[in-house]
C-alpha positions in Angstrom: 21.2 48.9 29.6 17.5 48.9 28.9 16.4 50.5 25.7 15.2 54.1 26.1 11.5 54.8 25.5 11.1 55.6 21.8 7.3 55.6 21.5 5.9 55.1 18.0 3.3 57.8 18.2 5.5 60.6 19.4 6.3 63.1 16.7 10.0 63.2 17.6 10.8 64.1 14.0 9.4 67.6 14.3 12.4 68.7 16.4 15.0 66.0 15.6 18.7 66.4 15.0 19.4 63.8 12.4 23.0 62.8 11.4 23.7 61.7 7.9 26.0 58.7 7.5 27.6 58.0 4.1 28.6 54.4 5.0 31.5 54.1 2.5 33.3 56.9 4.3 32.3 56.8 7.9 34.4 54.1 9.5 36.1 50.9 8.1 35.7 48.0 10.5 37.5 45.3 8.4 40.4 47.3 7.1 39.7 46.9 3.4 39.6 50.7 2.7 35.8 51.0 2.5 33.6 52.0 5.3 31.1 49.4 6.5 28.4 48.6 9.1 31.0 47.1 11.5 32.7 50.5 11.5 29.4 52.3 12.2 28.5 49.9 15.0 31.8 50.6 16.7 31.3 54.3 16.5 27.6 54.4 17.6 28.7 55.7 21.1 30.3 58.7 19.4 27.0 59.6 17.7 25.1 59.2 21.0 27.6 61.4 22.7 27.3 64.0 19.9 23.7 64.4 20.9 21.7 63.5 17.7 18.4 61.8 17.7 18.6 59.7 14.6 20.9 58.5 11.9 20.1 58.6 8.2 22.1 56.1 6.1 22.6 56.8 2.4 22.1 53.5 0.4 23.7 50.4 1.9 22.1 48.0 -0.6 23.7 45.7 -3.1 25.1 47.9 -5.8 27.8 48.2 -8.5 28.5 51.6 -6.9 28.5 53.4 -10.2 26.7 56.3 -8.5 27.8 55.9 -4.9 25.1 53.3 -4.1 22.2 55.2 -5.7 22.2 52.5 -8.4 20.5 49.7 -6.4 20.6 46.1 -7.6 18.6 44.7 -4.6 16.8 46.7 -2.0 16.6 43.8 0.4 20.3 42.9 0.5 23.1 44.8 2.1 26.1 45.2 -0.2 28.9 42.8 0.9 31.3 45.7 0.9 29.3 47.1 3.9 28.3 43.9 5.6 25.1 41.7 5.8 21.4 42.1 6.4 21.9 40.4 9.9 24.5 43.1 10.7 22.1 45.9 9.6 19.5 44.5 11.9 22.0 44.4 14.8 23.0 48.0 14.0 19.3 49.1 14.1 18.8 47.4 17.5 22.1 48.7 19.0 21.4 52.2 17.8 18.0 52.0 19.5 19.6 50.9 22.7 21.6 54.1 22.6 18.5 56.2 21.9 19.2 56.6 18.2 16.6 55.9 15.5 17.6 54.8 12.1 16.4 56.2 8.8 17.2 54.3 5.5 17.4 55.7 2.0 15.0 54.4 -0.7 15.8 55.2 -4.4 12.4 54.8 -6.2 13.0 56.6 -9.5 15.5 54.1 -10.9 17.4 50.9 -10.3 20.8 49.6 -11.3 21.2 48.0 -14.7 22.3 44.9 -12.7 18.8 44.7 -11.0 17.0 41.4 -11.9 14.1 43.3 -13.4 16.3 45.2 -15.9 18.4 42.1 -16.8 15.1 40.3 -17.6 13.9 43.3 -19.6 17.0 43.3 -21.8 16.6 39.5 -22.4 12.9 39.6 -23.1 12.9 42.0 -26.0 10.6 44.7 -27.4 6.9 44.7 -26.3 7.5 42.3 -23.4 5.9 42.6 -20.0 9.4 42.8 -18.5 10.2 45.9 -20.5 6.9 47.5 -19.5 8.3 48.1 -16.0 10.8 50.6 -17.6 10.6 53.2 -20.3 11.6 51.4 -23.4 10.8 53.1 -26.7 11.7 53.0 -30.4 13.8 55.8 -31.5 13.0 58.7 -33.8 14.5 59.3 -37.2 14.3 57.2 -40.4 15.9 54.2 -38.8 15.2 54.9 -35.1 18.7 56.3 -34.7 17.6 59.3 -32.7 16.5 59.2 -29.0 12.7 59.1 -28.4 12.8 62.7 -26.9 15.1 65.5 -25.8 14.8 65.3 -22.0 17.9 66.8 -20.3 19.8 64.7 -17.8 20.2 65.3 -14.1 23.9 64.4 -14.5 24.7 66.1 -17.9 24.9 64.0 -21.0 22.2 61.9 -22.6 19.0 60.5 -21.0 18.5 57.6 -23.5 20.6 54.6 -24.3 20.0 52.3 -27.3 20.2 48.5 -26.8 21.2 45.9 -29.3 17.7 45.3 -30.6 17.3 49.0 -31.5 15.0 50.2 -28.7 16.0 52.9 -26.3 15.6 53.1 -22.5 15.2 56.2 -20.3 17.7 57.1 -17.6 17.5 60.6 -16.0 20.9 59.9 -14.4 23.6 57.5 -15.7 23.0 54.8 -18.3 23.6 52.3 -15.4 20.4 53.7 -13.7 17.4 52.9 -15.8 14.2 54.8 -14.8 11.3 52.7 -13.5 7.8 53.1 -15.0 5.6 54.2 -12.1 2.4 53.7 -14.0 3.1 50.0 -13.8 1.4 48.2 -10.9 4.4 45.9 -10.4 6.6 48.9 -9.6 4.2 50.3 -7.1 3.6 46.9 -5.3 7.3 46.2 -5.2 8.2 49.5 -3.5 5.4 49.2 -1.0 6.7 45.8 -0.1 10.3 47.2 0.3 8.9 49.8 2.7 7.3 47.1 4.8 10.5 45.0 4.7 12.5 47.8 6.3 9.9 49.0 8.7 9.5 45.5 10.0 13.3 45.5 10.7 12.9 48.4 13.0 13.8 51.5 11.0 12.1 54.6 12.1 11.9 56.3 8.8 12.7 56.5 5.1 14.4 59.2 3.1 13.1 59.3 -0.5 15.7 60.0 -3.1 14.7 62.3 -6.1 11.2 62.3 -4.7 9.6 64.5 -7.4 10.9 62.6 -10.4 9.0 59.3 -10.3 6.0 59.7 -12.5 6.5 60.8 -16.2 4.4 62.3 -18.9 2.7 59.2 -20.5 3.4 60.5 -24.0 7.1 61.3 -23.1 6.6 64.6 -24.8 9.6 66.8 -25.4 10.9 69.2 -22.8 10.2 72.9 -23.4 11.9 75.3 -21.1 9.3 77.3 -19.0 6.3 75.3 -20.2 4.2 73.6 -17.5 3.6 70.9 -16.6 7.1 69.6 -16.7 7.2 66.2 -18.4 9.1 64.4 -15.6 9.3 66.6 -12.6 6.4 67.0 -10.1 3.7 65.3 -12.1 0.4 65.4 -10.3 0.1 61.6 -10.3 3.0 61.3 -8.0 0.9 62.3 -5.0 -1.2 59.0 -5.3 2.1 57.2 -4.8 2.9 59.0 -1.6 -0.6 58.7 -0.2 -0.3 54.9 -0.5 3.1 55.1 1.1 1.9 57.2 4.0 -0.7 54.6 4.9 2.1 52.1 5.2 4.3 54.4 7.3 1.4 55.2 9.6 0.8 51.5 10.2 4.4 51.1 11.5 4.8 54.5 13.2 7.4 55.5 10.6 8.2 58.8 9.0 9.3 60.1 5.6 11.6 62.8 4.5 11.6 63.6 0.8 14.4 65.0 -1.5 12.2 67.5 -3.3 13.9 70.2 -5.4 11.0 72.6 -6.5 11.1 76.3 -7.0 7.3 76.6 -6.6 6.5 76.8 -2.8 2.9 76.0 -3.3 3.6 72.8 -5.2 6.4 71.9 -2.8 3.9 72.1 0.1 1.7 69.6 -1.6 4.2 66.9 -0.8 3.8 67.7 2.9 0.0 67.4 3.2 -1.1 65.4 6.2 -1.6 62.2 4.2 1.7 62.4 2.3 5.3 63.0 3.4 6.1 64.1 6.9 9.0 66.4 6.0 11.1 67.4 3.0 14.6 68.7 2.6 15.0 72.5 2.5 17.4 73.0 -0.4 16.8 76.7 -0.7 18.5 77.2 2.7 21.3 74.8 1.9 22.1 76.7 -1.3 21.6 80.2 0.2 24.7 82.4 0.3 26.1 83.8 3.6 24.2 87.1 3.2 21.8 88.5 5.8 19.0 89.6 3.6 19.0 86.4 1.5 19.1 84.2 4.6 16.3 86.0 6.3 14.2 85.9 3.2 14.9 82.1 2.8 14.0 81.4 6.4 10.8 83.4 6.1 9.9 81.7 2.8 10.6 78.3 4.3 8.4 78.8 7.3 5.6 80.3 5.2 5.5 77.4 2.7 5.3 74.9 5.5 2.7 76.7 7.6 -0.4 75.9 5.4 0.2 72.1 5.8 1.4 72.2 9.4 4.7 70.5 8.6 7.9 71.3 10.3 10.8 72.9 8.4 14.1 71.1 7.9 17.4 72.8 8.0 20.6 71.5 6.4 24.0 73.2 5.6 25.6 70.3 3.6 25.1 66.8 2.4 26.9 64.1 0.3 26.2 66.0 -2.9 27.2 69.6 -1.9 30.5 71.4 -1.4 31.3 71.4 2.3 30.2 74.4 4.3 33.7 75.5 5.5 34.9 75.6 1.9 31.8 77.2 0.4 31.6 80.0 3.1 35.2 80.9 2.5 34.6 81.8 -1.2 33.5 85.0 -2.9 30.3 83.2 -4.0 29.1 81.5 -0.8 26.0 80.0 -2.3 25.8 76.6 -4.0 24.9 75.8 -7.6 25.7 72.5 -9.3 26.2 74.3 -12.6 28.9 76.5 -11.1 31.2 73.9 -9.6 34.7 74.2 -11.0 38.3 73.1 -10.1 40.6 75.6 -8.3 38.0 78.0 -6.9 39.9 80.1 -4.3 38.8 79.6 -0.7 39.7 81.2 2.6 39.4 78.4 5.1 39.9 80.6 8.2 37.0 82.8 7.1 34.9 79.8 6.0 35.4 78.0 9.3 34.4 81.1 11.3 31.2 81.5 9.2 30.5 77.7 9.4 30.6 77.9 13.2 28.2 80.8 13.2 26.0 79.0 10.7 25.8 76.0 13.0 24.3 78.0 15.8 21.9 79.8 13.4 20.7 76.5 12.0 20.3 74.7 15.3 18.3 77.6 16.7 15.7 77.6 13.9 12.3 75.9 14.4 11.9 72.4 13.1 14.3 69.5 12.5 18.0 69.7 11.4 20.2 67.4 9.4 23.9 67.2 10.0 26.2 65.6 7.4 29.0 63.5 8.7 32.2 65.5 9.2 30.4 68.9 9.4 30.8 68.6 13.2 34.5 68.4 12.6 34.7 71.4 10.3 36.0 69.3 7.5 36.8 71.3 4.3 36.1 70.0 0.8 39.1 67.8 -0.2 40.9 68.2 -3.5 40.8 64.8 -5.1 43.6 64.0 -7.7 42.0 63.7 -11.1 43.1 60.1 -11.5 41.3 59.2 -8.2 38.0 60.8 -9.0 35.1 58.3 -9.1 32.0 60.4 -9.3 30.0 60.1 -12.6 29.1 63.8 -12.5 32.7 64.6 -13.2 33.0 62.2 -16.2 29.6 63.1 -17.7 30.6 66.8 -17.6 33.6 65.9 -19.7 35.9 66.8 -16.8 34.6 70.3 -16.2 32.7 69.5 -12.9 35.0 68.3 -10.1 32.2 66.1 -8.9 31.1 65.2 -5.4 34.0 63.1 -4.1 35.5 66.0 -2.3 32.8 66.0 0.3 32.8 62.2 0.6 36.4 61.6 1.8 36.7 59.1 4.7 36.5 60.7 8.2 39.5 61.3 10.4 39.1 59.7 13.8 42.6 59.5 15.4 45.3 62.0 14.6 48.2 59.7 14.8 46.7 56.4 13.4 47.0 55.1 9.9 44.3 56.6 7.7 43.6 58.8 10.7 41.8 55.9 12.4 39.3 55.4 9.6 40.5 51.8 9.3 43.5 49.6 9.7 45.1 48.1 6.5 44.3 49.2 3.0 44.4 52.9 2.1 40.8 54.4 2.0 38.8 54.3 -1.2 39.3 58.0 -1.6 42.6 59.7 -0.5 42.5 61.8 2.7 44.4 65.1 2.7 47.8 65.1 4.3 46.8 67.8 6.9 43.7 66.2 8.3 45.2 65.1 11.6 44.1 68.5 13.0 40.5 67.6 12.2 40.6 64.2 13.9 37.9 63.4 16.5 40.3 62.5 19.3 42.2 65.8 18.9 39.0 67.9 18.8 37.3 66.1 21.7 40.1 67.3 23.9 39.8 70.9 22.7 36.9 72.9 24.3 37.2 75.4 21.5 37.0 72.9 18.6 34.1 72.6 16.1 33.2 69.2 17.6 32.9 70.7 21.1 30.8 73.5 19.7 28.4 71.1 18.1 28.2 68.8 21.2 27.3 71.8 23.4 24.8 73.2 20.9 23.1 69.9 20.4 22.9 69.3 24.2 21.3 72.8 24.7 18.9 72.1 21.8 17.7 69.0 23.6 17.4 70.6 27.0 16.1 74.1 26.2 12.3 74.0 25.8 12.4 77.0 23.5 14.5 75.3 20.8 13.4 72.7 18.3 10.0 72.9 16.7 7.8 75.9 17.7 7.4 79.6 17.0 10.1 82.2 16.4 10.0 86.0 16.0 12.4 88.4 14.4 13.7 91.2 16.5 14.9 94.7 15.5 18.6 94.6 14.7 21.3 96.6 12.9 22.0 96.2 9.2 23.7 92.9 8.5 22.5 91.3 11.7 19.9 88.5 12.2 18.2 88.4 15.6 15.2 86.3 16.6 13.5 85.0 19.7 12.7 81.3 20.2 11.1 81.7 23.6 10.4 84.4 26.1 13.9 84.2 27.4 16.0 82.8 24.5 17.5 84.8 21.7 19.8 84.0 18.7 21.9 86.8 17.2 24.1 86.4 14.1 26.4 89.1 12.9 26.9 88.9 9.1 28.1 92.5 8.9 31.7 93.6 8.6 31.8 95.3 12.0 31.3 94.4 15.6 27.8 95.1 16.9 26.5 95.6 20.4 24.5 92.7 21.9 20.9 93.3 22.9 20.1 93.4 26.6 20.5 89.9 28.1 21.0 88.1 31.4 23.6 85.7 30.1 25.3 84.0 27.2 24.3 80.4 26.6 26.8 79.7 23.8 28.8 81.7 21.2 30.3 80.4 18.0 33.6 82.1 18.9 35.1 83.9 21.9 33.4 87.2 22.7 35.5 90.3 23.5 35.4 91.9 27.0 33.4 94.8 25.7 30.5 92.5 25.0 30.2 93.3 21.3 29.4 90.6 18.8 32.3 90.2 16.2 31.6 89.8 12.5 30.7 86.3 11.3 29.8 85.2 14.8 26.6 83.9 16.4 25.4 83.8 20.0 22.5 82.3 22.0 21.4 84.6 24.8 19.3 84.2 27.9 17.2 87.3 28.5 
């Protein structure tokens, strides 16, 4: 089969549906209990049939896997647990043959403590050029026994670790993830070379982890709540980095999506100026509760903050860090906040599933691009991981209070009656799968026209074929309290009922798709969404 036309200059990313693959949990090709590139290659036809435009891979690089691969030891080497560089190149080419672009994850804020640079820095000692690539400092206190500053961690716990010669090094995440010094020219040159390395291997884009954290206050001044500028988030100098990166991406026809968590919409938009990043994740929408007024305000704010720079919005319900949508929407508090994650939070999965189906149609009808985390199309709930099997450092650094992120990273169920539900043959998966997950298996859902998988397949197909969907204008329509209704084209409407009562549908010529069966009287039930032709 000839490769489909994927022109470099086409701004496909403005309307794309992009599927996030967490390689460790997608599919296990060699039966060792860990997902790998062989497993992904075997399942590429599934992703093509699902109807997405691109695949974003979370880190597949050489890593001790202290933080799920976000502790990178070598950006140019595939971790042997996943495969080889040659296999990654084959995957990129095979995906392209199926019309699927590939986006890779780059982690520029920090490296693994097993990275060659950091090992050299530890060996070289204080004041060395090797240490200048990181943030090594003497401690405070009479004998240097106190950390150089009081910066809070992104993962709870300390942000400084003392080494044998008495100096301390900075790590905004775990001690195994030392922060790089982005004022050092070696750091900038190295990452520019890494970008070229992957673009030359055919990737279409790069997702940038912790994109607002790279540059630090040069004096490493203490953190003071509410005082700007923040000493290590959204420093002005960071934009010079991304302007240099954009020139590289433009040379290859590549695109960027940044992980940018910022409350200030004006400063957020700066990352999306025409000479910086193409897109950035929309975390306000991801964390928004299932409430009509909050959702409408979040959608309006998102579109407003993107408008001045002409960038498309991105929409995402879940990712590898966040409680799965079905579980979150079945709780009293349907929003998401890392600080509020706790064991044993009650969940109504029937209600959560109904809302997740409606949210899928809402999200796929909004203007811009959309990201779909693996397993969301199956309606997977958050899994309860036995405490003795938890691996996420967020759990341990919270002293056991935070259940961590493993519950949304459990290996996927492919076949209802196969060992490990078809994830792999042989060793049990690296994280345990719940005993009742046969009902979520791909083969079972593919045969059920009413399943979550069938809903996503139909919605994604319509999204590709309906000219009014994807990037473009939208307009709110008058609607009853608790209902969101908007037009995407002259003849296409989306209506979502978040109230507690059925509501009449607006005049229409036909129903394109509904998140659940509509009653004969034509009313839209609670927690249901519909796409209408007018």
